[in-house]
C-alpha positions as CSV (number, residue, x, y, z in Angstrom):
1,X,-149.2,127.7,-146.8
2,X,-145.5,128.5,-146.2
3,X,-146.1,130.4,-142.9
4,X,-148.0,127.3,-141.6
5,X,-145.3,124.9,-142.8
6,X,-142.5,127.1,-141.3
7,X,-144.4,127.4,-138.0
8,X,-144.9,123.6,-138.1
9,X,-141.3,122.9,-138.7
10,X,-140.1,125.4,-136.1
11,X,-142.5,123.7,-133.5
12,X,-141.8,120.1,-134.4
13,X,-138.0,120.4,-135.1
14,X,-137.3,123.2,-132.5
15,X,-135.4,125.2,-135.1
16,X,-135.3,128.9,-136.1
17,X,-137.2,130.5,-138.8
18,X,-134.2,130.6,-141.0
19,X,-133.5,126.9,-140.5
20,X,-137.1,126.1,-141.3
21,X,-136.9,128.0,-144.6
22,X,-133.5,126.4,-145.4
23,X,-135.3,123.0,-144.9
24,X,-138.0,124.0,-147.2
25,X,-135.6,125.1,-149.8
26,X,-133.6,121.9,-149.6
27,X,-136.8,119.8,-149.9
28,X,-137.8,121.7,-153.0
29,X,-134.4,121.1,-154.6
30,X,-134.7,117.3,-153.7
31,X,-138.2,117.2,-155.3
32,X,-136.8,118.6,-158.5
33,X,-134.0,115.9,-158.6
34,X,-131.2,117.9,-157.4
35,X,-128.6,116.8,-154.7
36,X,-128.2,119.5,-152.1
37,X,-125.6,117.4,-150.2
38,X,-123.1,116.3,-152.9
39,X,-120.5,113.7,-151.7
40,X,-116.8,113.5,-152.6
41,X,-115.7,110.8,-155.2
42,X,-114.2,108.6,-152.3
43,X,-117.4,108.9,-150.2
44,X,-119.7,108.3,-153.2
45,X,-117.7,105.2,-154.1
46,X,-118.0,103.9,-150.4
47,X,-121.7,104.7,-150.5
48,X,-122.3,102.7,-153.7
49,X,-120.3,99.8,-152.3
50,X,-122.5,99.8,-149.1
51,X,-125.7,100.0,-151.0
52,X,-124.7,97.1,-153.3
53,X,-124.1,94.6,-150.6
54,X,-124.7,91.1,-151.8
55,X,-126.4,88.2,-150.1
56,X,-123.3,86.3,-149.4
57,X,-123.2,84.6,-146.1
58,X,-119.9,84.9,-144.3
59,X,-119.1,82.6,-141.4
60,X,-117.2,84.0,-138.2
61,X,-113.8,82.9,-139.7
62,X,-114.4,85.2,-142.7
63,X,-115.1,82.4,-145.3
64,X,-117.9,82.8,-147.7
65,X,-120.5,80.0,-147.4
66,X,-122.0,78.9,-150.7
67,X,-125.4,77.5,-150.5
68,X,-125.8,74.3,-152.5
69,X,-129.0,73.8,-154.4
70,X,-131.1,70.9,-153.6
71,X,-131.4,68.4,-156.5
72,X,-134.9,67.9,-157.9
73,X,-135.0,64.4,-159.4
74,X,-138.5,64.9,-160.8
75,X,-137.4,67.8,-163.0
76,X,-134.1,65.8,-164.2
77,X,-136.4,62.9,-165.1
78,X,-138.8,65.1,-166.9
79,X,-136.1,66.8,-168.9
80,X,-134.7,63.3,-169.8
81,X,-138.0,62.2,-171.0
82,X,-138.4,65.4,-173.1
83,X,-134.9,64.9,-174.6
84,X,-135.8,61.3,-175.6
85,X,-139.1,62.3,-177.1
86,X,-137.5,65.0,-179.1
87,X,-134.3,63.5,-180.1
88,X,-136.0,61.7,-183.1
89,X,-136.9,64.9,-184.9
90,X,-134.2,67.4,-183.7
91,X,-130.8,67.5,-182.3
92,X,-131.1,68.1,-178.5
93,X,-128.5,69.3,-176.0
94,X,-129.0,69.4,-172.3
95,X,-127.8,72.7,-171.0
96,X,-128.8,72.3,-167.3
97,X,-130.0,68.8,-166.2
98,X,-132.9,70.2,-164.2
99,X,-133.9,73.3,-166.0
100,X,-132.9,73.9,-169.7
101,X,-132.4,72.1,-173.1
102,X,-131.5,73.4,-176.5
103,X,-133.1,72.2,-179.8
104,X,-131.7,72.6,-183.3
105,X,-134.5,72.1,-185.8
106,X,-134.5,73.2,-189.4
107,X,-131.2,75.2,-188.8
108,X,-132.7,77.1,-186.0
109,X,-132.0,77.0,-182.3
110,X,-134.7,76.8,-179.8
111,X,-134.5,76.9,-176.0
112,X,-136.9,75.1,-173.6
113,X,-136.8,76.2,-170.1
114,X,-138.7,74.1,-167.4
115,X,-139.8,76.0,-164.4
116,X,-141.8,74.9,-161.3
117,X,-144.1,77.7,-159.9
118,X,-144.1,78.1,-156.1
119,X,-147.0,76.6,-154.2
């Protein structure tokens, strides 16, 4: 099996037998969870920063654009109706006018979250 793989790597990558054997050894180390190519602390920090790039939209002037969420009047009205219906039996607080309310009933706190599934 190894001879076939070495010959395949030599033919496809145009490398020597020693380089093909080194490739196989590095692959085996990676498969076991090792890191055959360690980075310095500075390079690791830069790599992590590049991998965790956010979804912020930056305009050409360098300012971050914040997308404003569309208001959903149906959800606001529904939350208001739920609050009026439950206010007679529990203390109700609106945490988010379109999404979430908190109820206090029998010295316990409950949270009701309204979500609208996608179409």
